[in-house]
PDBQT receptor file of N, H, CA, C and O in Angstrom, charges set to zero:
ATOM      1  N   GLU A   1     128.640 106.155  83.968  1.00  0.00    +0.000 N 
ATOM      2  CA  GLU A   1     128.706 105.276  82.813  1.00  0.00    +0.000 C 
ATOM      3  C   GLU A   1     128.895 106.087  81.534  1.00  0.00    +0.000 C 
ATOM      4  O   GLU A   1     129.667 105.697  80.657  1.00  0.00    +0.000 OA
ATOM      5  N   ARG A   2     128.209 107.186  81.429  1.00  0.00    +0.000 N 
ATOM      6  H   ARG A   2     127.582 107.502  82.140  1.00  0.00    +0.000 HD
ATOM      7  CA  ARG A   2     128.273 107.971  80.192  1.00  0.00    +0.000 C 
ATOM      8  C   ARG A   2     129.632 108.602  79.955  1.00  0.00    +0.000 C 
ATOM      9  O   ARG A   2     129.965 108.924  78.814  1.00  0.00    +0.000 OA
ATOM     10  N   VAL A   3     130.424 108.786  80.996  1.00  0.00    +0.000 N 
ATOM     11  H   VAL A   3     130.154 108.524  81.922  1.00  0.00    +0.000 HD
ATOM     12  CA  VAL A   3     131.747 109.391  80.809  1.00  0.00    +0.000 C 
ATOM     13  C   VAL A   3     132.791 108.354  80.444  1.00  0.00    +0.000 C 
ATOM     14  O   VAL A   3     133.967 108.683  80.290  1.00  0.00    +0.000 OA
ATOM     15  N   GLY A   4     132.370 107.089  80.304  1.00  0.00    +0.000 N 
ATOM     16  H   GLY A   4     131.414 106.821  80.429  1.00  0.00    +0.000 HD
ATOM     17  CA  GLY A   4     133.277 106.048  79.844  1.00  0.00    +0.000 C 
ATOM     18  C   GLY A   4     134.135 105.404  80.916  1.00  0.00    +0.000 C 
ATOM     19  O   GLY A   4     135.118 104.737  80.597  1.00  0.00    +0.000 OA
ATOM     20  N   ARG A   5     133.782 105.591  82.185  1.00  0.00    +0.000 N 
ATOM     21  H   ARG A   5     132.983 106.134  82.444  1.00  0.00    +0.000 HD
ATOM     22  CA  ARG A   5     134.590 105.017  83.259  1.00  0.00    +0.000 C 
ATOM     23  C   ARG A   5     133.866 103.907  84.011  1.00  0.00    +0.000 C 
ATOM     24  O   ARG A   5     134.360 103.447  85.040  1.00  0.00    +0.000 OA
ATOM     25  N   PHE A   6     132.730 103.474  83.534  1.00  0.00    +0.000 N 
ATOM     26  H   PHE A   6     132.328 103.847  82.698  1.00  0.00    +0.000 HD
ATOM     27  CA  PHE A   6     131.953 102.460  84.246  1.00  0.00    +0.000 C 
ATOM     28  C   PHE A   6     132.620 101.099  84.145  1.00  0.00    +0.000 C 
ATOM     29  O   PHE A   6     132.962 100.641  83.055  1.00  0.00    +0.000 OA
ATOM     30  N   ASP A   7     132.799 100.466  85.282  1.00  0.00    +0.000 N 
ATOM     31  H   ASP A   7     132.520 100.839  86.168  1.00  0.00    +0.000 HD
ATOM     32  CA  ASP A   7     133.371  99.120  85.356  1.00  0.00    +0.000 C 
ATOM     33  C   ASP A   7     132.346  98.241  86.071  1.00  0.00    +0.000 C 
ATOM     34  O   ASP A   7     132.201  98.354  87.288  1.00  0.00    +0.000 OA
ATOM     35  N   PRO A   8     131.628  97.367  85.352  1.00  0.00    +0.000 N 
ATOM     36  CA  PRO A   8     130.558  96.585  85.970  1.00  0.00    +0.000 C 
ATOM     37  C   PRO A   8     131.034  95.693  87.109  1.00  0.00    +0.000 C 
ATOM     38  O   PRO A   8     130.297  95.501  88.076  1.00  0.00    +0.000 OA
ATOM     39  N   VAL A   9     132.228  95.147  87.025  1.00  0.00    +0.000 N 
ATOM     40  H   VAL A   9     132.826  95.303  86.239  1.00  0.00    +0.000 HD
ATOM     41  CA  VAL A   9     132.748  94.285  88.095  1.00  0.00    +0.000 C 
ATOM     42  C   VAL A   9     132.975  95.114  89.357  1.00  0.00    +0.000 C 
ATOM     43  O   VAL A   9     132.572  94.714  90.450  1.00  0.00    +0.000 OA
ATOM     44  N   ARG A  10     133.616  96.261  89.202  1.00  0.00    +0.000 N 
ATOM     45  H   ARG A  10     133.942  96.586  88.315  1.00  0.00    +0.000 HD
ATOM     46  CA  ARG A  10     133.873  97.142  90.346  1.00  0.00    +0.000 C 
ATOM     47  C   ARG A  10     132.557  97.652  90.940  1.00  0.00    +0.000 C 
ATOM     48  O   ARG A  10     132.409  97.709  92.161  1.00  0.00    +0.000 OA
ATOM     49  N   ALA A  11     131.613  98.018  90.089  1.00  0.00    +0.000 N 
ATOM     50  H   ALA A  11     131.733  97.972  89.097  1.00  0.00    +0.000 HD
ATOM     51  CA  ALA A  11     130.326  98.520  90.555  1.00  0.00    +0.000 C 
ATOM     52  C   ALA A  11     129.582  97.452  91.349  1.00  0.00    +0.000 C 
ATOM     53  O   ALA A  11     129.017  97.748  92.402  1.00  0.00    +0.000 OA
ATOM     54  N   ARG A  12     129.576  96.226  90.861  1.00  0.00    +0.000 N 
ATOM     55  H   ARG A  12     130.035  95.986  90.006  1.00  0.00    +0.000 HD
ATOM     56  CA  ARG A  12     128.906  95.126  91.554  1.00  0.00    +0.000 C 
ATOM     57  C   ARG A  12     129.558  94.874  92.907  1.00  0.00    +0.000 C 
ATOM     58  O   ARG A  12     128.864  94.683  93.905  1.00  0.00    +0.000 OA
ATOM     59  N   GLU A  13     130.886  94.871  92.946  1.00  0.00    +0.000 N 
ATOM     60  H   GLU A  13     131.450  95.026  92.135  1.00  0.00    +0.000 HD
ATOM     61  CA  GLU A  13     131.623  94.642  94.189  1.00  0.00    +0.000 C 
ATOM     62  C   GLU A  13     131.346  95.756  95.198  1.00  0.00    +0.000 C 
ATOM     63  O   GLU A  13     131.102  95.484  96.373  1.00  0.00    +0.000 OA
ATOM     64  N   ARG A  14     131.385  96.998  94.745  1.00  0.00    +0.000 N 
ATOM     65  H   ARG A  14     131.584  97.219  93.790  1.00  0.00    +0.000 HD
ATOM     66  CA  ARG A  14     131.128  98.136  95.628  1.00  0.00    +0.000 C 
ATOM     67  C   ARG A  14     129.709  98.070  96.191  1.00  0.00    +0.000 C 
ATOM     68  O   ARG A  14     129.488  98.311  97.378  1.00  0.00    +0.000 OA
ATOM     69  N   PHE A  15     128.759  97.742  95.327  1.00  0.00    +0.000 N 
ATOM     70  H   PHE A  15     128.939  97.546  94.363  1.00  0.00    +0.000 HD
ATOM     71  CA  PHE A  15     127.374  97.641  95.777  1.00  0.00    +0.000 C 
ATOM     72  C   PHE A  15     127.218  96.530  96.807  1.00  0.00    +0.000 C 
ATOM     73  O   PHE A  15     126.598  96.738  97.850  1.00  0.00    +0.000 OA
ATOM     74  N   ARG A  16     127.769  95.362  96.529  1.00  0.00    +0.000 N 
ATOM     75  H   ARG A  16     128.273  95.193  95.682  1.00  0.00    +0.000 HD
ATOM     76  CA  ARG A  16     127.647  94.211  97.423  1.00  0.00    +0.000 C 
ATOM     77  C   ARG A  16     128.259  94.505  98.792  1.00  0.00    +0.000 C 
ATOM     78  O   ARG A  16     127.680  94.156  99.821  1.00  0.00    +0.000 OA
ATOM     79  N   GLU A  17     129.424  95.142  98.805  1.00  0.00    +0.000 N 
ATOM     80  H   GLU A  17     129.895  95.425  97.969  1.00  0.00    +0.000 HD
ATOM     81  CA  GLU A  17     130.112  95.444 100.066  1.00  0.00    +0.000 C 
ATOM     82  C   GLU A  17     129.347  96.439 100.927  1.00  0.00    +0.000 C 
ATOM     83  O   GLU A  17     129.370  96.348 102.154  1.00  0.00    +0.000 OA
ATOM     84  N   GLY A  18     128.675  97.379 100.294  1.00  0.00    +0.000 N 
ATOM     85  H   GLY A  18     128.656  97.453  99.297  1.00  0.00    +0.000 HD
ATOM     86  CA  GLY A  18     128.015  98.425 101.061  1.00  0.00    +0.000 C 
ATOM     87  C   GLY A  18     126.517  98.283 101.174  1.00  0.00    +0.000 C 
ATOM     88  O   GLY A  18     125.855  99.186 101.686  1.00  0.00    +0.000 OA
ATOM     89  N   PHE A  19     125.951  97.162 100.706  1.00  0.00    +0.000 N 
ATOM     90  H   PHE A  19     126.489  96.428 100.290  1.00  0.00    +0.000 HD
ATOM     91  CA  PHE A  19     124.494  97.014 100.697  1.00  0.00    +0.000 C 
ATOM     92  C   PHE A  19     123.920  97.027 102.100  1.00  0.00    +0.000 C 
ATOM     93  O   PHE A  19     124.426  96.360 103.002  1.00  0.00    +0.000 OA
ATOM     94  N   SER A  20     122.862  97.790 102.267  1.00  0.00    +0.000 N 
ATOM     95  H   SER A  20     122.450  98.332 101.534  1.00  0.00    +0.000 HD
ATOM     96  CA  SER A  20     122.117  97.836 103.521  1.00  0.00    +0.000 C 
ATOM     97  C   SER A  20     120.636  97.898 103.172  1.00  0.00    +0.000 C 
ATOM     98  O   SER A  20     120.151  98.917 102.680  1.00  0.00    +0.000 OA
ATOM     99  N   ALA A  21     119.920  96.810 103.427  1.00  0.00    +0.000 N 
ATOM    100  H   ALA A  21     120.314  95.983 103.827  1.00  0.00    +0.000 HD
ATOM    101  CA  ALA A  21     118.502  96.744 103.064  1.00  0.00    +0.000 C 
ATOM    102  C   ALA A  21     117.697  97.859 103.723  1.00  0.00    +0.000 C 
ATOM    103  O   ALA A  21     116.770  98.394 103.115  1.00  0.00    +0.000 OA
ATOM    104  N   SER A  22     118.039  98.212 104.951  1.00  0.00    +0.000 N 
ATOM    105  H   SER A  22     118.792  97.777 105.444  1.00  0.00    +0.000 HD
ATOM    106  CA  SER A  22     117.272  99.233 105.667  1.00  0.00    +0.000 C 
ATOM    107  C   SER A  22     117.456 100.628 105.080  1.00  0.00    +0.000 C 
ATOM    108  O   SER A  22     116.653 101.521 105.355  1.00  0.00    +0.000 OA
ATOM    109  N   CYS A  23     118.487 100.828 104.287  1.00  0.00    +0.000 N 
ATOM    110  H   CYS A  23     119.139 100.104 104.064  1.00  0.00    +0.000 HD
ATOM    111  CA  CYS A  23     118.762 102.143 103.681  1.00  0.00    +0.000 C 
ATOM    112  C   CYS A  23     118.368 102.191 102.209  1.00  0.00    +0.000 C 
ATOM    113  O   CYS A  23     118.586 103.202 101.541  1.00  0.00    +0.000 OA
ATOM    114  N   THR A  24     117.789 101.104 101.701  1.00  0.00    +0.000 N 
ATOM    115  H   THR A  24     117.612 100.283 102.244  1.00  0.00    +0.000 HD
ATOM    116  CA  THR A  24     117.466 100.980 100.283  1.00  0.00    +0.000 C 
ATOM    117  C   THR A  24     115.968 101.167 100.076  1.00  0.00    +0.000 C 
ATOM    118  O   THR A  24     115.157 100.564 100.781  1.00  0.00    +0.000 OA
ATOM    119  N   HIS A  25     115.604 102.004  99.106  1.00  0.00    +0.000 N 
ATOM    120  H   HIS A  25     116.263 102.493  98.534  1.00  0.00    +0.000 HD
ATOM    121  CA  HIS A  25     114.197 102.311  98.851  1.00  0.00    +0.000 C 
ATOM    122  C   HIS A  25     113.933 102.303  97.353  1.00  0.00    +0.000 C 
ATOM    123  O   HIS A  25     114.722 102.819  96.561  1.00  0.00    +0.000 OA
ATOM    124  N   TYR A  26     112.798 101.702  96.979  1.00  0.00    +0.000 N 
ATOM    125  H   TYR A  26     112.157 101.282  97.622  1.00  0.00    +0.000 HD
ATOM    126  CA  TYR A  26     112.383 101.721  95.580  1.00  0.00    +0.000 C 
ATOM    127  C   TYR A  26     111.922 103.118  95.196  1.00  0.00    +0.000 C 
ATOM    128  O   TYR A  26     111.419 103.871  96.030  1.00  0.00    +0.000 OA
ATOM    129  N   ILE A  27     112.098 103.450  93.940  1.00  0.00    +0.000 N 
ATOM    130  H   ILE A  27     112.507 102.839  93.262  1.00  0.00    +0.000 HD
ATOM    131  CA  ILE A  27     111.532 104.659  93.356  1.00  0.00    +0.000 C 
ATOM    132  C   ILE A  27     110.383 104.189  92.478  1.00  0.00    +0.000 C 
ATOM    133  O   ILE A  27     110.577 103.377  91.574  1.00  0.00    +0.000 OA
ATOM    134  N   GLN A  28     109.182 104.701  92.746  1.00  0.00    +0.000 N 
ATOM    135  H   GLN A  28     109.024 105.361  93.480  1.00  0.00    +0.000 HD
ATOM    136  CA  GLN A  28     108.012 104.292  91.980  1.00  0.00    +0.000 C 
ATOM    137  C   GLN A  28     107.391 105.487  91.276  1.00  0.00    +0.000 C 
ATOM    138  O   GLN A  28     107.341 106.593  91.814  1.00  0.00    +0.000 OA
ATOM    139  N   VAL A  29     106.925 105.242  90.071  1.00  0.00    +0.000 N 
ATOM    140  H   VAL A  29     106.967 104.344  89.633  1.00  0.00    +0.000 HD
ATOM    141  CA  VAL A  29     106.198 106.239  89.297  1.00  0.00    +0.000 C 
ATOM    142  C   VAL A  29     104.933 105.568  88.795  1.00  0.00    +0.000 C 
ATOM    143  O   VAL A  29     104.993 104.554  88.099  1.00  0.00    +0.000 OA
ATOM    144  N   ALA A  30     103.799 106.130  89.147  1.00  0.00    +0.000 N 
ATOM    145  H   ALA A  30     103.750 106.953  89.712  1.00  0.00    +0.000 HD
ATOM    146  CA  ALA A  30     102.498 105.591  88.728  1.00  0.00    +0.000 C 
ATOM    147  C   ALA A  30     102.372 104.108  89.065  1.00  0.00    +0.000 C 
ATOM    148  O   ALA A  30     101.828 103.334  88.277  1.00  0.00    +0.000 OA
ATOM    149  N   GLY A  31     102.873 103.713  90.232  1.00  0.00    +0.000 N 
ATOM    150  H   GLY A  31     103.315 104.342  90.872  1.00  0.00    +0.000 HD
ATOM    151  CA  GLY A  31     102.758 102.344  90.694  1.00  0.00    +0.000 C 
ATOM    152  C   GLY A  31     103.787 101.372  90.142  1.00  0.00    +0.000 C 
ATOM    153  O   GLY A  31     103.784 100.200  90.519  1.00  0.00    +0.000 OA
ATOM    154  N   SER A  32     104.661 101.825  89.265  1.00  0.00    +0.000 N 
ATOM    155  H   SER A  32     104.663 102.777  88.960  1.00  0.00    +0.000 HD
ATOM    156  CA  SER A  32     105.694 100.958  88.693  1.00  0.00    +0.000 C 
ATOM    157  C   SER A  32     107.051 101.285  89.300  1.00  0.00    +0.000 C 
ATOM    158  O   SER A  32     107.400 102.453  89.471  1.00  0.00    +0.000 OA
ATOM    159  N   LYS A  33     107.815 100.241  89.625  1.00  0.00    +0.000 N 
ATOM    160  H   LYS A  33     107.531  99.292  89.487  1.00  0.00    +0.000 HD
ATOM    161  CA  LYS A  33     109.165 100.437  90.143  1.00  0.00    +0.000 C 
ATOM    162  C   LYS A  33     110.075 100.845  88.993  1.00  0.00    +0.000 C 
ATOM    163  O   LYS A  33     110.205 100.123  88.004  1.00  0.00    +0.000 OA
ATOM    164  N   VAL A  34     110.705 102.011  89.131  1.00  0.00    +0.000 N 
ATOM    165  H   VAL A  34     110.600 102.597  89.934  1.00  0.00    +0.000 HD
ATOM    166  CA  VAL A  34     111.562 102.528  88.062  1.00  0.00    +0.000 C 
ATOM    167  C   VAL A  34     113.015 102.665  88.500  1.00  0.00    +0.000 C 
ATOM    168  O   VAL A  34     113.859 103.107  87.720  1.00  0.00    +0.000 OA
ATOM    169  N   GLY A  35     113.310 102.293  89.731  1.00  0.00    +0.000 N 
ATOM    170  H   GLY A  35     112.624 101.935  90.365  1.00  0.00    +0.000 HD
ATOM    171  CA  GLY A  35     114.678 102.385  90.216  1.00  0.00    +0.000 C 
ATOM    172  C   GLY A  35     114.733 102.209  91.716  1.00  0.00    +0.000 C 
ATOM    173  O   GLY A  35     113.749 101.845  92.359  1.00  0.00    +0.000 OA
ATOM    174  N   PHE A  36     115.916 102.477  92.260  1.00  0.00    +0.000 N 
ATOM    175  H   PHE A  36     116.715 102.773  91.737  1.00  0.00    +0.000 HD
ATOM    176  CA  PHE A  36     116.047 102.475  93.709  1.00  0.00    +0.000 C 
ATOM    177  C   PHE A  36     117.175 103.397  94.125  1.00  0.00    +0.000 C 
ATOM    178  O   PHE A  36     118.050 103.751  93.334  1.00  0.00    +0.000 OA
ATOM    179  N   VAL A  37     117.124 103.773  95.389  1.00  0.00    +0.000 N 
ATOM    180  H   VAL A  37     116.413 103.486  96.031  1.00  0.00    +0.000 HD
ATOM    181  CA  VAL A  37     118.097 104.696  95.953  1.00  0.00    +0.000 C 
ATOM    182  C   VAL A  37     118.568 104.134  97.292  1.00  0.00    +0.000 C 
ATOM    183  O   VAL A  37     117.791 103.537  98.037  1.00  0.00    +0.000 OA
ATOM    184  N   VAL A  38     119.845 104.333  97.583  1.00  0.00    +0.000 N 
ATOM    185  H   VAL A  38     120.476 104.818  96.978  1.00  0.00    +0.000 HD
ATOM    186  CA  VAL A  38     120.409 103.946  98.876  1.00  0.00    +0.000 C 
ATOM    187  C   VAL A  38     120.923 105.226  99.528  1.00  0.00    +0.000 C 
ATOM    188  O   VAL A  38     121.850 105.861  99.025  1.00  0.00    +0.000 OA
ATOM    189  N   VAL A  39     120.311 105.597 100.651  1.00  0.00    +0.000 N 
ATOM    190  H   VAL A  39     119.558 105.082 101.059  1.00  0.00    +0.000 HD
ATOM    191  CA  VAL A  39     120.699 106.790 101.398  1.00  0.00    +0.000 C 
ATOM    192  C   VAL A  39     121.083 106.344 102.799  1.00  0.00    +0.000 C 
ATOM    193  O   VAL A  39     120.277 105.747 103.513  1.00  0.00    +0.000 OA
ATOM    194  N   LYS A  40     122.319 106.638 103.190  1.00  0.00    +0.000 N 
ATOM    195  H   LYS A  40     122.974 107.123 102.610  1.00  0.00    +0.000 HD
ATOM    196  CA  LYS A  40     122.835 106.191 104.486  1.00  0.00    +0.000 C 
ATOM    197  C   LYS A  40     123.078 107.380 105.404  1.00  0.00    +0.000 C 
ATOM    198  O   LYS A  40     123.564 108.424 104.966  1.00  0.00    +0.000 OA
ATOM    199  N   PRO A  41     122.737 107.218 106.684  1.00  0.00    +0.000 N 
ATOM    200  CA  PRO A  41     123.043 108.281 107.642  1.00  0.00    +0.000 C 
ATOM    201  C   PRO A  41     124.546 108.347 107.903  1.00  0.00    +0.000 C 
ATOM    202  O   PRO A  41     125.229 107.324 107.938  1.00  0.00    +0.000 OA
ATOM    203  N   THR A  42     125.042 109.558 108.083  1.00  0.00    +0.000 N 
ATOM    204  H   THR A  42     124.487 110.390 108.054  1.00  0.00    +0.000 HD
ATOM    205  CA  THR A  42     126.437 109.772 108.455  1.00  0.00    +0.000 C 
ATOM    206  C   THR A  42     126.458 110.662 109.694  1.00  0.00    +0.000 C 
ATOM    207  O   THR A  42     125.410 111.118 110.151  1.00  0.00    +0.000 OA
ATOM    208  N   SER A  43     127.620 110.906 110.224  1.00  0.00    +0.000 N 
ATOM    209  H   SER A  43     128.472 110.536 109.853  1.00  0.00    +0.000 HD
ATOM    210  CA  SER A  43     127.723 111.725 111.432  1.00  0.00    +0.000 C 
ATOM    211  C   SER A  43     127.285 113.169 111.200  1.00  0.00    +0.000 C 
ATOM    212  O   SER A  43     126.903 113.855 112.147  1.00  0.00    +0.000 OA
ATOM    213  N   ASP A  44     127.336 113.636 109.960  1.00  0.00    +0.000 N 
ATOM    214  H   ASP A  44     127.646 113.078 109.190  1.00  0.00    +0.000 HD
ATOM    215  CA  ASP A  44     126.968 115.029 109.697  1.00  0.00    +0.000 C 
ATOM    216  C   ASP A  44     125.843 115.190 108.675  1.00  0.00    +0.000 C 
ATOM    217  O   ASP A  44     125.697 116.262 108.088  1.00  0.00    +0.000 OA
ATOM    218  N   GLY A  45     125.052 114.149 108.454  1.00  0.00    +0.000 N 
ATOM    219  H   GLY A  45     125.171 113.278 108.930  1.00  0.00    +0.000 HD
ATOM    220  CA  GLY A  45     123.925 114.257 107.529  1.00  0.00    +0.000 C 
ATOM    221  C   GLY A  45     123.604 112.941 106.865  1.00  0.00    +0.000 C 
ATOM    222  O   GLY A  45     123.561 111.898 107.517  1.00  0.00    +0.000 OA
ATOM    223  N   LEU A  46     123.378 112.991 105.566  1.00  0.00    +0.000 N 
ATOM    224  H   LEU A  46     123.413 113.839 105.037  1.00  0.00    +0.000 HD
ATOM    225  CA  LEU A  46     123.020 111.805 104.788  1.00  0.00    +0.000 C 
ATOM    226  C   LEU A  46     123.970 111.651 103.612  1.00  0.00    +0.000 C 
ATOM    227  O   LEU A  46     124.479 112.634 103.074  1.00  0.00    +0.000 OA
ATOM    228  N   LEU A  47     124.199 110.406 103.222  1.00  0.00    +0.000 N 
ATOM    229  H   LEU A  47     123.785 109.608 103.659  1.00  0.00    +0.000 HD
ATOM    230  CA  LEU A  47     125.052 110.091 102.080  1.00  0.00    +0.000 C 
ATOM    231  C   LEU A  47     124.203 109.404 101.020  1.00  0.00    +0.000 C 
ATOM    232  O   LEU A  47     123.615 108.354 101.280  1.00  0.00    +0.000 OA
ATOM    233  N   LEU A  48     124.135 109.986  99.831  1.00  0.00    +0.000 N 
ATOM    234  H   LEU A  48     124.613 110.839  99.620  1.00  0.00    +0.000 HD
ATOM    235  CA  LEU A  48     123.502 109.329  98.695  1.00  0.00    +0.000 C 
ATOM    236  C   LEU A  48     124.527 108.348  98.156  1.00  0.00    +0.000 C 
ATOM    237  O   LEU A  48     125.469 108.738  97.467  1.00  0.00    +0.000 OA
ATOM    238  N   ASP A  49     124.337 107.065  98.474  1.00  0.00    +0.000 N 
ATOM    239  H   ASP A  49     123.571 106.749  99.034  1.00  0.00    +0.000 HD
ATOM    240  CA  ASP A  49     125.343 106.050  98.169  1.00  0.00    +0.000 C 
ATOM    241  C   ASP A  49     125.137 105.430  96.794  1.00  0.00    +0.000 C 
ATOM    242  O   ASP A  49     126.105 105.165  96.081  1.00  0.00    +0.000 OA
ATOM    243  N   HIS A  50     123.889 105.197  96.417  1.00  0.00    +0.000 N 
ATOM    244  H   HIS A  50     123.103 105.412  96.996  1.00  0.00    +0.000 HD
ATOM    245  CA  HIS A  50     123.577 104.621  95.106  1.00  0.00    +0.000 C 
ATOM    246  C   HIS A  50     122.278 105.226  94.602  1.00  0.00    +0.000 C 
ATOM    247  O   HIS A  50     121.370 105.517  95.382  1.00  0.00    +0.000 OA
ATOM    248  N   LEU A  51     122.198 105.411  93.295  1.00  0.00    +0.000 N 
ATOM    249  H   LEU A  51     122.935 105.174  92.662  1.00  0.00    +0.000 HD
ATOM    250  CA  LEU A  51     120.977 105.863  92.640  1.00  0.00    +0.000 C 
ATOM    251  C   LEU A  51     120.909 105.160  91.293  1.00  0.00    +0.000 C 
ATOM    252  O   LEU A  51     121.752 105.375  90.422  1.00  0.00    +0.000 OA
ATOM    253  N   TYR A  52     119.907 104.328  91.137  1.00  0.00    +0.000 N 
ATOM    254  H   TYR A  52     119.223 104.154  91.845  1.00  0.00    +0.000 HD
ATOM    255  CA  TYR A  52     119.728 103.584  89.890  1.00  0.00    +0.000 C 
ATOM    256  C   TYR A  52     118.334 103.881  89.347  1.00  0.00    +0.000 C 
ATOM    257  O   TYR A  52     117.338 103.729  90.054  1.00  0.00    +0.000 OA
ATOM    258  N   ILE A  53     118.271 104.302  88.094  1.00  0.00    +0.000 N 
ATOM    259  H   ILE A  53     119.080 104.425  87.519  1.00  0.00    +0.000 HD
ATOM    260  CA  ILE A  53     117.013 104.610  87.424  1.00  0.00    +0.000 C 
ATOM    261  C   ILE A  53     116.928 103.769  86.156  1.00  0.00    +0.000 C 
ATOM    262  O   ILE A  53     117.882 103.697  85.381  1.00  0.00    +0.000 OA
ATOM    263  N   LYS A  54     115.777 103.136  85.954  1.00  0.00    +0.000 N 
ATOM    264  H   LYS A  54     115.002 103.195  86.584  1.00  0.00    +0.000 HD
ATOM    265  CA  LYS A  54     115.557 102.332  84.748  1.00  0.00    +0.000 C 
ATOM    266  C   LYS A  54     115.486 103.262  83.538  1.00  0.00    +0.000 C 
ATOM    267  O   LYS A  54     114.723 104.227  83.544  1.00  0.00    +0.000 OA
ATOM    268  N   PRO A  55     116.267 102.982  82.515  1.00  0.00    +0.000 N 
ATOM    269  CA  PRO A  55     116.219 103.828  81.315  1.00  0.00    +0.000 C 
ATOM    270  C   PRO A  55     114.858 103.726  80.631  1.00  0.00    +0.000 C 
ATOM    271  O   PRO A  55     114.183 102.701  80.732  1.00  0.00    +0.000 OA
ATOM    272  N   ALA A  56     114.467 104.766  79.950  1.00  0.00    +0.000 N 
ATOM    273  H   ALA A  56     115.016 105.598  79.867  1.00  0.00    +0.000 HD
ATOM    274  CA  ALA A  56     113.212 104.739  79.189  1.00  0.00    +0.000 C 
ATOM    275  C   ALA A  56     113.322 103.678  78.103  1.00  0.00    +0.000 C 
ATOM    276  O   ALA A  56     114.365 103.519  77.469  1.00  0.00    +0.000 OA
ATOM    277  N   VAL A  57     112.240 102.967  77.906  1.00  0.00    +0.000 N 
ATOM    278  H   VAL A  57     111.393 103.096  78.421  1.00  0.00    +0.000 HD
ATOM    279  CA  VAL A  57     112.236 101.899  76.901  1.00  0.00    +0.000 C 
ATOM    280  C   VAL A  57     111.601 102.396  75.630  1.00  0.00    +0.000 C 
ATOM    281  O   VAL A  57     111.499 101.648  74.657  1.00  0.00    +0.000 OA
TER     282      VAL A  57
């Protein structure tokens, strides 16, 4: 997003097409959900497919 190439429609579509609940995990800090990560197994390891972190407020 910071490099100016973020397209929310494309991002939503990509996320929806590849969503896998079993590969999705919340990131928690001090008991609060601050984001989530999607890590998928591949034939030669793991793929970090999505990483979303809540911005500091």
